matplotlib code that plots the C-alpha trace (Angstrom):
import matplotlib.pyplot as plt

x = [-26.8, -27.4, -25.0, -25.8, -23.3, -22.3, -19.5, -17.3, -17.3, -13.6, -11.8, -8.7, -6.1, -6.3, -2.6, -0.2, 2.9, 5.9, 9.1, 12.1, 15.5, 16.0, 13.4, 9.8, 7.4, 4.2, 1.9, -1.3, -3.8, -6.9, -6.0, -9.7, -9.9, -6.4, -5.2, -7.3, -6.6, -9.2, -9.1, -8.3, -5.3, -3.9, -4.2, -2.6, 0.3, 1.0, 1.1, 3.4, 5.8, 6.0, 6.8, 9.4, 11.1, 11.6, 12.7, 16.5, 16.1, 14.6, 17.0, 14.7, 11.0, 9.5, 6.2, 4.4, 1.0, -0.5, -2.1, -1.7, -1.6, 0.8, -2.0, -4.6, -5.3, -7.4, -11.0, -12.6, -16.0, -16.1, -15.1, -17.8, -20.5, -19.7, -19.5, -22.6, -24.4, -23.1, -20.5, -17.8, -15.7, -14.9, -13.8, -11.6, -10.1, -9.4, -7.5, -5.6, -4.5, -3.5, -1.3, 0.3, 1.2, 2.8, 4.7, 5.9, 7.2, 8.9, 10.6, 11.3, 14.8, 14.8, 15.2, 11.8, 11.8, 8.7, 8.4, 6.0, 5.0, 1.8, -0.7, 0.3, -2.1, -3.3, -2.9, -0.8, 1.8, 1.7, 3.0, 5.5, 7.0, 7.9, 10.0, 13.8, 14.0, 11.4, 11.7, 9.5, 9.1, 7.9, 4.4, 4.3, 1.7, 1.8, -0.7, -2.2, -5.6, -7.3, -8.3, -10.6, -12.9, -12.7, -9.9, -6.2, -2.9, -2.5, -0.6, 2.5, 2.5, 3.4, 6.7, 7.7, 6.4, 7.9, 11.4, 11.1, 13.1, 11.7, 7.9, 7.4, 5.7, 3.1, 2.5, 1.7, -0.4, -2.5, -3.1, -3.1, -0.8, 0.3, 4.0, 5.5, 8.3, 11.0, 9.6, 9.5, 13.1, 14.1, 12.3, 13.4, 10.2, 11.8, 15.2, 15.6, 14.1, 14.0, 12.2, 9.1, 10.4, 13.4, 11.6, 11.2, 15.0, 15.6, 13.4, 15.2, 18.6, 17.5, 16.5, 19.9, 22.1, 23.4, 23.8, 21.3, 22.7, 21.4, 24.6, 24.3, 20.7, 21.7, 24.4, 22.1, 19.4, 22.0, 22.9, 19.3, 18.7, 18.1, 18.3, 15.1, 14.8, 12.7, 10.0, 10.2, 6.8, 7.4, 6.3, 9.5, 11.4, 9.4, 10.6, 11.6, 8.0, 6.6, 8.9, 7.8, 4.1, 3.8, 6.1, 3.5, 2.1, -1.6, -3.6, -5.2, -1.7, -0.6, -3.6, -3.1, 0.6, -0.4, -3.0, -0.3, 2.0, -0.7, -1.3, 2.4, 2.5, -0.9, 0.8, 1.7, -0.8, 0.5, -0.3, -3.8, -4.3, -3.0, -5.4, -8.3, -7.6, -7.3, -10.5, -12.5, -11.1, -12.6, -11.4, -11.2, -9.2, -6.7, -6.1, -5.7, -3.3, -1.1, -0.9, -0.2, 2.6, 4.3, 4.2, 5.4, 8.8, 9.9, 8.2, 9.1, 7.1, 5.4, 4.2, 3.0, 1.0, -0.5, -1.7, -3.0, -5.1, -6.6, -7.5, -9.0, -11.1, -12.4, -13.4, -15.1, -17.1, -18.6, -18.5, -16.7, -17.7, -19.1, -16.8, -15.3, -18.7, -19.9, -16.8, -17.0, -20.7, -19.9, -16.7, -17.1, -20.8, -23.1, -20.2, -21.8, -18.5, -20.3, -19.5, -21.1, -18.4, -19.2, -17.8, -17.7, -14.9, -11.4, -11.9, -14.7, -12.4, -10.8, -7.6, -9.7, -11.8, -8.6, -6.9, -9.8, -8.9, -5.3, -6.5, -6.3, -9.4, -9.9, -13.1, -14.0, -15.6, -14.2, -14.5, -12.3, -9.1, -5.6, -3.6, -1.2, 1.7, 3.5, 6.7, 9.7, 13.3, 15.7, 17.5, 14.2, 13.0, 16.2, 15.8, 12.2, 13.3, 15.6]
y = [4.7, 1.3, -1.6, -5.2, -6.0, -9.2, -9.6, -12.5, -13.3, -13.9, -13.3, -15.3, -16.6, -13.9, -13.1, -15.7, -14.8, -17.1, -16.7, -18.6, -17.8, -14.0, -13.9, -12.9, -14.0, -12.2, -14.3, -13.0, -15.9, -15.2, -17.2, -17.6, -13.8, -13.3, -12.0, -8.9, -6.7, -6.2, -3.7, -6.4, -7.6, -4.1, -3.5, -6.9, -6.3, -2.8, -4.0, -6.9, -4.6, -2.1, -4.9, -6.5, -3.2, -2.8, -6.4, -6.7, -10.4, -9.6, -9.1, -9.1, -9.4, -11.2, -10.6, -13.1, -14.4, -17.9, -19.0, -17.6, -13.9, -11.9, -9.3, -8.2, -4.9, -3.4, -4.3, -1.7, -3.4, -3.3, 0.4, 1.2, -0.7, 1.0, 4.5, 4.0, 3.1, 6.3, 4.6, 7.0, 6.2, 2.7, 4.1, 6.8, 4.3, 1.7, 4.1, 5.7, 2.3, 1.1, 4.1, 4.0, 0.3, 1.3, 4.0, 1.5, -0.8, 2.0, 3.4, 0.2, 0.1, -3.7, -5.0, -6.0, -8.6, -8.8, -12.2, -11.3, -14.6, -14.0, -11.1, -7.8, -4.9, -1.7, -2.0, -5.0, -2.9, -0.6, -3.5, -5.0, -2.0, -0.1, -3.0, -2.8, -6.0, -6.8, -10.3, -11.4, -14.6, -15.9, -15.9, -12.3, -10.0, -6.3, -3.5, -0.3, -0.2, 2.2, 4.8, 2.2, 2.3, 6.1, 6.0, 6.7, 4.9, 5.7, 3.8, 5.9, 4.9, 8.5, 7.8, 4.3, 4.7, 8.2, 6.6, 4.5, 5.4, 8.2, 8.4, 4.7, 5.4, 7.7, 5.0, 2.4, 4.7, 6.1, 2.8, 0.2, -1.9, -5.2, -6.2, -9.7, -10.4, -9.9, -6.5, -5.5, -6.3, -4.5, -1.3, -1.3, -2.1, -5.4, -5.8, -9.5, -12.2, -15.7, -18.8, -19.7, -23.2, -21.7, -19.5, -22.2, -22.8, -19.0, -18.6, -21.5, -20.0, -16.7, -18.4, -20.2, -17.3, -14.8, -12.1, -10.8, -7.4, -5.7, -6.6, -10.3, -10.4, -8.8, -11.4, -14.3, -13.0, -12.6, -16.3, -17.3, -14.5, -15.3, -12.9, -13.5, -12.6, -9.5, -10.6, -9.1, -7.5, -5.8, -2.2, -1.5, -2.1, 0.8, 3.3, 5.8, 6.0, 6.0, 8.9, 10.8, 10.4, 10.2, 13.2, 15.5, 18.0, 17.0, 13.8, 15.1, 15.6, 12.2, 10.5, 12.6, 11.5, 7.9, 8.1, 9.7, 6.8, 4.3, 6.2, 5.9, 2.1, 0.4, -2.8, -1.5, -3.4, -2.1, 1.4, 0.5, -1.2, 2.0, 4.2, 1.8, 1.7, 5.5, 6.2, 3.8, 5.2, 8.1, 11.3, 13.0, 10.1, 10.3, 14.0, 13.4, 10.6, 12.6, 15.5, 13.2, 11.5, 14.7, 16.1, 12.8, 13.1, 15.9, 14.8, 12.6, 9.4, 11.3, 13.9, 11.4, 9.3, 12.4, 13.6, 10.2, 10.1, 13.6, 12.7, 9.4, 11.0, 13.7, 10.9, 8.9, 12.0, 12.4, 16.1, 16.8, 13.8, 10.3, 8.5, 6.2, 4.9, 4.7, 2.9, 0.4, -0.2, -0.9, -3.0, -4.7, -4.9, -4.9, -5.8, -4.3, -2.6, 0.5, 3.3, 6.6, 9.1, 12.6, 14.6, 12.1, 13.7, 14.9, 18.4, 18.9, 18.3, 21.6, 22.3, 24.0, 20.8, 18.7, 21.1, 20.7, 17.1, 18.1, 20.4, 19.4, 18.0, 20.9, 21.4, 19.8, 16.6, 13.8, 11.4, 13.4, 14.3, 14.6, 11.4, 11.9, 9.6, 8.2, 9.9, 7.8, 7.9, 10.4, 7.6, 6.3, 9.7, 10.4, 7.1, 8.0, 11.1, 9.2]
z = [-0.6, 1.1, 1.3, 1.9, 4.5, 6.3, 8.8, 9.6, 13.3, 13.7, 17.0, 17.7, 15.3, 12.7, 13.5, 14.8, 16.8, 17.2, 19.2, 18.0, 19.3, 18.8, 15.9, 16.3, 13.6, 12.8, 10.6, 9.0, 9.2, 7.2, 4.1, 3.0, 2.9, 1.3, 4.7, 4.4, 7.4, 10.1, 12.9, 15.4, 13.4, 13.1, 16.8, 17.7, 15.4, 16.6, 20.2, 19.3, 17.4, 20.2, 22.7, 20.4, 19.9, 23.6, 24.2, 24.2, 23.5, 20.1, 17.2, 14.2, 13.2, 10.2, 8.5, 6.3, 5.4, 5.3, 2.1, -1.4, -0.2, 1.9, 2.4, -0.1, 1.7, 4.4, 5.2, 2.9, 3.0, 6.8, 6.8, 4.2, 6.0, 9.3, 7.8, 5.8, 9.0, 10.7, 12.9, 12.1, 15.1, 13.7, 10.3, 11.9, 14.4, 11.7, 9.4, 12.2, 13.6, 10.1, 9.4, 12.8, 12.2, 8.9, 10.7, 13.4, 10.7, 8.7, 11.8, 13.7, 15.3, 14.9, 11.4, 9.9, 7.1, 5.0, 3.3, 0.5, -1.1, -3.0, -3.4, -1.9, -2.5, -0.9, 2.9, 2.4, 0.6, 3.6, 5.7, 3.3, 1.5, 4.6, 6.0, 6.0, 3.9, 1.3, 0.0, -2.9, -4.9, -8.2, -6.6, -5.7, -7.3, -6.4, -7.2, -5.8, -7.5, -5.1, -7.7, -9.3, -6.2, -5.8, -3.2, -3.7, -2.9, 0.8, 3.5, 2.7, -1.0, -1.9, -0.1, -1.3, -4.9, -5.3, -4.7, -7.8, -11.0, -13.0, -13.1, -12.6, -9.3, -10.9, -13.5, -10.8, -8.7, -11.5, -13.4, -10.7, -12.9, -11.5, -11.0, -10.4, -8.1, -10.8, -11.7, -8.1, -7.7, -10.9, -10.0, -6.3, -4.5, -3.4, -1.8, -2.6, -4.8, -3.2, -4.6, -2.7, -1.9, -0.2, 2.2, 5.0, 4.9, 4.9, 8.0, 9.7, 8.9, 10.4, 13.7, 13.8, 12.8, 15.3, 16.4, 13.8, 12.9, 9.8, 7.9, 9.0, 7.8, 4.5, 4.0, 4.8, 2.4, -0.3, 0.0, -0.8, -3.4, -7.1, -10.1, -12.0, -15.7, -16.3, -18.7, -22.2, -22.1, -18.7, -18.5, -16.6, -19.8, -21.2, -18.6, -21.3, -22.5, -19.0, -18.0, -21.1, -20.4, -16.6, -15.9, -17.4, -14.9, -15.1, -15.5, -18.7, -20.2, -19.1, -20.8, -24.0, -24.1, -23.7, -26.5, -28.8, -28.0, -29.1, -32.3, -33.1, -32.3, -31.8, -30.6, -27.2, -25.1, -21.8, -22.9, -23.9, -20.5, -18.8, -20.7, -20.1, -16.4, -16.0, -18.0, -15.8, -12.5, -10.5, -12.1, -8.7, -7.3, -10.2, -9.6, -5.8, -6.5, -8.8, -6.4, -3.5, -5.4, -6.4, -2.8, -1.4, -3.2, -0.9, 2.3, 5.3, 6.0, 8.9, 6.5, 3.9, 6.4, 8.0, 4.6, 3.7, 6.9, 6.2, 2.6, 3.6, 6.3, 3.9, 1.6, 4.4, 5.5, 2.0, 2.5, -0.8, -2.9, -2.7, -5.2, -2.5, -1.6, -5.2, -6.3, -3.4, -4.3, -8.0, -7.5, -4.1, -3.2, -6.3, -8.5, -11.6, -12.3, -13.5, -11.0, -11.6, -10.7, -9.7, -11.4, -14.3, -16.3, -15.6, -17.0, -14.4, -11.5, -10.7, -8.7, -6.0, -5.6, -5.3, -2.9, -0.4, 0.2, 1.3, 4.1, 7.7, 9.4, 11.8, 13.9, 17.2, 15.9, 18.0, 15.1, 12.8, 14.6, 13.2, 12.9, 15.8, 15.1, 18.2, 19.3, 18.5, 19.6, 18.0, 16.2, 14.8, 13.8, 11.9, 10.0, 9.1, 7.3, 5.0]

ax = plt.figure().add_subplot(projection="3d")
ax.plot(x, y, z, "-o")
ax.set_aspect("equal")
plt.show()
């Protein structure tokens, strides 16, 4: 399978770092690319976070993006191009670094405030949703659409999505449904809703406030916070139906339940959208996603990220299936939106096939080693298990 690849020659300025008083600002700065994460950006942010955590002058860290996106995800096209050309070391290094960055944010001993003003998807959700404070606005659009390209919601999504009420996390993971800022606040993905126009003053107030303990930050955010109205057609208002359908043990049963709901009331557009999305996604990815979500409920962030890395590497190696490459071809490269999944139907994807993706990498191949998260302090490790 060949991909027509081109690379942006960007070096400096993809991430901006600002120091004001006791606040350290990390600003994603690829607005033309919706702040899509490159390997260089991930490495720069990890180094900065590690330095900030050790610096006694730093009291809190903010994350935000320039332009109309917080972060649209990781550089999937770059990973696919490198892997397709046989450069496995880059693909492995990119995913490893991205998940380690997510872990540093999730376990940081200094409060991290994600100012999610705009699009946040995939790898961007890994940055924002692991922060201690997750501020959204009327411009925020959240989604985890990975199954549509033969991948699965990784970056610790099985941790932060499994915390949501009922089976709402399964619904988001399997359908790639979009949420606005109000819906994110209602379901618990966001901690605060602030109007976009008020964010500059919020940032200014953070830099003037002190000392910035967690309780102080919470009080300050509450002063700016709004209570948005949850739109009438929000899927979160249909949590009873979602729980009834997405709590089923298999993807096949979930789809069957959704189809039964449509038969009972054909005006439920959100259900039709969910069915359409799931039927167009990779059958293997859907089953991996459901298993990952169910396991994530009882696991620590370390376990979730380690599993995410193993599954991603199995997909990149193409030793079990090629859906990630085929989905990327159809949706990101050729854009014909007609992926040929293999196997093409849910009933052809067996439990044994799915279980193989959850096994450790093993072997002596230097390109495919276990994740190896950094050792954190006892206090941080305890927080990570919450």
